[in-house]
N, C-alpha and C positions, 0 to 999 in steps of 0.2 A: 283053189286059186290056180290059174294057169301060169306056167312059166314061159317067159319070152324065149324064142329061139336065139341061138348064139349070134346069128347074123343081125337080127334086130337090135340086140344088146350092143353089139359093136357099132352099129350105125347111130345109136343114141349116145353112147358114152364117149366114143372117140372124138366126135366134133366138140363136145362139151369140154373135154380135156385140152384140145387144141386151142379153143377160144380162151379158156382160162389161162393157159400158158402164155398166149400172146398178150393178154391184158396184164399179167404179172410182169412180163419182160418190159412192156411199155412203161409201167409204173416205176420200175427200177431205174430205167434210163432217165425218166423224167425227174426222179428224185436226185440222181447223181449229177444231173445237168446244172445243179446249183453251184457246183464246184468248177471253177474256171479251168483248172488243169485237166480235169476229166473231159471237158468239152473239146479243148484243143487237141488232146491226145486222140480222142475218138474220131474227130473230124479229119485229122491228118493221117490216120492209119487205117481207116475203113472206107467203104463205099465202092460200088462197082464202077461208077462213071466219074470218079474223082481223078482228075488229071494231075493233081498236086499230091497224090498219095505218097507217103513215106514208108519205107521198109521198117525203119526204126528211128525213134527220136532220141538223139544223143543228149540234147540240152534244150531247155526252154526257160525263159525268164520274162518277168513282167517289166515292160519298158515304161508304160504309162497306165494309170487308172484313176478315175475320179469317182468310182463307185457305180457309175452307169455305163461308161464307155471304158474300154481297155485295149491296150496294144501289147501283144506278146510276141517275142522273137523266138522262133523255133529253128533249131539246127538238127539235121538228120540225114539219113541216107535215102536217096531216091529209090522208089520201088522198081523202076525200070532199070534194066541192065545197062550199063556197068556200075550201077549203084554209086553215083557221084554224091559228094557232100553238097547239100543245098541249105539255104537259109531263107526263111519266110518271115514276114511281118503279118500277123493275124490280128484283124480288127474285130472286136467283139462288142456286143451290146447286151445289156441286162434288161430283161422284161420287167414289168411291174410285179410279176409273181416271183421274181428272183432267179429266173432261168437265163443262163448265158447262151447267146446264139452268135455264130460266126457270120459277120456281115461281108467282109472283104478279105482277100488274101493277096499279098504281093511278094514276089520273089525278090530277095535282096541280092544285088549283083556282087 
């Protein structure tokens, strides 16, 4: 039986590991998105093009929820310097599969 050279082994195994890790990460985020606090925290603190990104969330509380729609008030420090305190109202909608998604975001004066 012939042995594969190391370079072929790397070209076969490495992409499989990368694809598997991407699928696992997607499934974890999808599963955690059933929790409303996780969705708000992830949306407000991550993203390259997120202009409303926060450095840290100090407090958030649920203002309204009817099971399908929800409004959460989020207080935190702005990512941009000088890190001012800001407050947002986040409007979320629950899909039929139970996954929360951010629909709109308004800064509270």
